[in-house]
C-alpha positions in Angstrom: 151.8 143.2 14.2 148.8 145.2 15.4 150.4 148.4 16.7 147.0 149.5 18.1 146.6 146.6 20.6 149.3 145.7 23.1 149.3 142.8 25.6 150.9 143.5 28.9 152.0 140.6 31.1 153.6 141.1 34.6 155.7 138.1 35.5 157.3 136.9 38.7 158.8 133.4 38.7 156.5 132.6 35.8 158.2 129.5 34.4 155.4 127.1 35.4 152.9 129.0 33.2 155.0 131.0 30.8 155.0 128.9 27.6 151.2 128.2 27.9 150.4 131.8 28.5 152.5 133.1 25.6 151.4 130.2 23.4 147.8 131.4 23.7 148.7 134.7 22.1 149.2 135.3 18.4 152.7 136.8 18.7 152.7 137.7 15.0 149.6 139.9 15.3 150.0 141.6 18.7 152.7 143.5 20.4 153.5 141.9 23.8 155.2 143.6 26.7 156.4 141.7 29.7 157.4 143.5 32.8 159.3 141.1 35.0 159.3 141.8 38.8 162.8 140.6 39.5 162.1 136.8 39.0 164.5 134.4 40.6 163.8 131.6 38.1 164.5 131.4 34.3 161.6 133.6 33.2 163.7 136.3 31.7 166.2 134.1 30.0 163.4 132.0 28.6 161.8 135.0 27.1 165.1 136.3 25.7 166.0 133.0 24.1 162.6 131.8 22.8 160.4 135.0 22.5 162.8 137.6 21.3 160.0 139.6 19.6 158.6 140.4 23.0 159.5 143.7 24.7 160.9 142.8 28.0 161.5 145.1 31.0 163.7 143.4 33.6 163.1 145.2 36.9 165.7 145.1 39.6 163.1 145.0 42.3 159.5 143.8 42.7 157.3 146.7 41.7 154.1 144.9 42.6 151.3 144.1 40.2 149.9 147.6 39.7 153.1 149.5 39.2 154.6 146.9 36.9 151.4 147.1 34.8 151.6 150.9 34.8 155.1 150.7 33.3 153.8 148.4 30.5 150.7 150.5 29.9 152.8 153.6 29.7 155.1 152.0 27.1 152.1 150.8 25.1 150.4 154.2 25.0 153.7 155.9 24.1 153.9 153.5 21.1 150.4 154.4 20.0 148.2 151.8 21.6 144.4 152.2 21.3 143.7 149.1 23.4 145.6 147.3 26.1 145.0 143.7 27.3 146.3 143.0 30.8 146.9 139.3 31.0 148.0 137.4 34.1 151.1 135.1 33.8 148.8 132.2 34.9 146.1 133.0 32.3 145.6 131.6 28.8 143.4 133.0 26.1 141.1 130.6 24.4 140.5 130.7 20.6 139.8 134.2 19.3 139.1 135.7 22.7 141.1 138.9 22.2 139.6 139.5 18.7 136.1 139.2 20.1 136.9 141.6 23.0 138.4 144.1 20.6 135.5 144.0 18.2 133.0 144.6 21.0 134.9 147.4 22.6 135.5 149.2 19.3 131.7 149.2 18.7 130.8 149.9 22.3 133.3 152.5 23.6 131.3 153.0 26.8 132.9 149.8 28.1 136.2 150.9 29.5 137.0 147.4 30.7 135.9 144.1 29.1 136.7 140.6 30.3 136.2 137.1 29.1 134.7 134.4 31.3 137.4 132.8 33.4 137.4 129.0 33.6 139.6 126.7 35.7 142.6 124.9 34.2 140.5 121.9 33.2 137.8 124.1 31.6 135.1 122.1 33.4 133.9 124.8 35.7 134.2 128.6 36.3 137.1 129.9 38.2 136.0 130.1 41.8 136.5 133.8 42.4 135.2 134.7 39.0 131.9 132.9 39.7 131.4 135.4 42.6 131.9 138.4 40.3 128.9 137.5 38.2 126.6 136.4 41.0 122.9 137.4 41.3 123.5 140.4 43.5 125.7 142.1 40.8 123.9 140.8 37.7 120.7 138.8 38.2 120.6 137.6 34.6 124.0 136.0 34.1 123.4 132.6 35.7 119.7 132.6 34.9 120.3 133.1 31.2 122.9 130.3 31.0 121.1 127.8 33.2 117.6 128.4 31.8 118.9 128.6 28.3 117.6 132.1 27.8 119.0 134.1 24.9 122.4 135.3 26.1 122.9 139.1 26.2 125.9 140.5 24.2 127.5 141.7 27.5 126.8 141.4 31.2 127.5 144.5 33.2 129.3 144.0 36.5 130.8 146.4 39.1 134.0 144.4 39.3 136.0 141.6 37.6 139.6 140.9 38.5 142.4 142.0 36.2 143.6 138.6 35.0 142.3 139.4 31.6 141.2 143.0 31.1 140.9 144.7 27.8 141.1 148.5 28.5 140.5 151.2 26.0 142.9 154.1 25.5 140.0 156.5 26.3 139.5 154.8 29.7 143.2 154.9 30.5 143.5 158.6 29.6 140.5 159.4 31.8 141.0 157.1 34.7 144.8 156.6 34.6 146.8 153.6 35.8 146.8 151.6 39.0 147.0 153.6 42.3 150.4 153.1 44.0 148.8 152.9 47.4 148.2 149.2 46.5 151.2 146.9 46.1 149.6 143.5 45.3 145.9 142.7 45.5 143.2 145.4 45.8 144.6 147.5 43.0 142.1 146.1 40.5 139.1 146.6 42.9 140.2 150.3 43.4 140.6 150.7 39.6 137.1 149.4 39.0 135.7 151.9 41.5 137.4 154.7 39.6 136.2 153.4 36.2 132.6 153.5 37.4 133.2 157.0 39.0 134.3 158.3 35.6 131.3 157.0 33.8 132.6 153.9 32.0 131.0 150.4 32.2 132.7 147.1 33.0 131.4 144.1 31.1 131.9 140.3 30.7 131.3 138.8 27.3 129.4 135.5 27.7 130.8 133.7 24.6 134.5 134.6 25.2 136.7 132.5 27.4 140.1 132.3 29.1 141.7 129.9 31.5 142.9 131.1 34.9 145.2 128.4 36.1 145.3 128.8 39.9 143.1 126.3 41.6 145.9 124.3 43.3 147.1 127.2 45.4 146.7 126.5 49.1 144.6 128.8 51.3 146.8 130.5 53.9 145.6 131.0 57.4 146.4 134.4 58.7 147.2 134.9 62.4 145.7 138.0 64.1 148.2 140.8 64.4 150.8 139.1 62.2 152.5 141.0 59.4 150.2 139.3 56.9 147.2 140.3 59.0 148.2 144.0 58.9 148.8 143.8 55.2 145.3 142.4 54.7 143.7 145.0 57.0 145.5 147.9 55.3 144.3 146.7 51.9 140.7 146.3 53.2 140.6 149.7 54.8 142.1 151.4 51.7 139.6 149.8 49.5 136.8 150.9 51.7 137.9 154.4 52.6 139.7 155.4 49.3 136.6 154.5 47.2 135.9 157.7 45.2 132.3 156.8 44.9 131.7 156.9 48.6 134.5 159.0 50.1 133.8 160.7 53.4 136.9 161.6 55.4 134.9 161.5 58.7 134.3 157.7 58.3 137.9 156.8 58.7 138.3 159.1 61.7 135.3 157.4 63.3 136.8 154.0 62.6 140.0 155.1 64.3 138.0 156.1 67.3 136.5 152.6 67.4 139.9 151.1 67.5 140.9 153.4 70.3 137.9 152.3 72.3 139.0 148.7 71.7 142.5 149.6 72.9 141.0 151.1 76.1 139.1 147.9 76.8 142.2 145.8 76.2 144.1 148.0 78.7 141.4 147.6 81.3 141.5 143.8 80.9 145.3 143.9 80.8 145.3 141.9 77.6 148.9 142.5 76.5 148.7 140.8 73.0 145.6 142.9 72.2 147.2 146.1 73.5 150.3 145.6 71.4 148.3 144.6 68.3 145.8 147.5 68.6 148.5 150.0 69.1 150.1 148.8 65.9 146.7 149.0 64.2 146.4 152.6 65.1 149.9 153.4 63.9 149.0 151.7 60.6 145.9 153.9 60.2 147.8 157.0 61.0 150.4 156.2 58.4 148.0 155.7 55.5 145.3 158.3 56.3 147.2 161.0 54.4 147.7 158.5 51.5 144.0 157.9 51.2 143.2 161.7 51.2 145.8 162.3 48.4 144.6 159.2 46.5 141.0 160.3 46.4 141.9 163.9 45.4 144.0 162.6 42.4 141.5 159.9 41.4 138.5 162.2 41.1 140.3 164.1 38.3 140.0 162.9 34.7 143.6 162.4 33.8 146.1 159.6 33.0 147.3 159.5 36.7 150.2 157.2 37.6 151.2 156.8 33.9 154.4 158.2 32.4 153.5 159.5 28.9 155.4 161.3 26.2 154.4 164.9 25.8 
């Protein structure tokens, strides 16, 4: 096995994808760590019976995507990892994707994160969200080079790509740290990319390296205003905006809070009871996480392996 490269997979009720995900990995060459977030299906028993070479952490509660990955990353670094691949349970590597990512990162250490191109399950188009991560506004050459048959660049620099298939270097992890615990699920990879850029690393997509992200059939959920899901969405949005180490200004969130208070005053004048109740909850939400954001930014500006548990 390659004791310098570890693959970390966070699972939660992963049976639908598990065999194809693990089947896309050379288990004889790479160390694989699975952190299971208290699955209710047969994920853990399947790994124990069919993939006994995998290091499995069976959590008693759902840690969320970021904190589960932090556990796997910490383990890998403590075992001497020089590179860590974060792979989604619904993602499958194609051909020698990992070998190509590793070769490029070893020769270009300024790239803290490298990603393959993400296709859909049928491999007949790009994953929908991924296609937005390489749009003209973030890299004007990516689509033009492919469509106009220009010579492809070795790498395309982007400010963000989702963490479904990240190769992260040890140097990046020791400088930037792990995922910030202020995010439970979704948003943690956006925040991480903000921090990677702040600390001077690049994020790149390799144009001739591919993986499948098998998620097209998931229905889009409509979120009702002032519902629990709405507040989760808003909290994540505000944390991404105001905990961004590249643009932090503590007065901005205070000003935003004043805006919500003005909306509440208008709702009271109109005697709009649903809006009054919802906006009061919105203010309580902001008050709750404002100290978290201040602490987060303070920690994330420092070059250190924050949020990881490493052997001394």
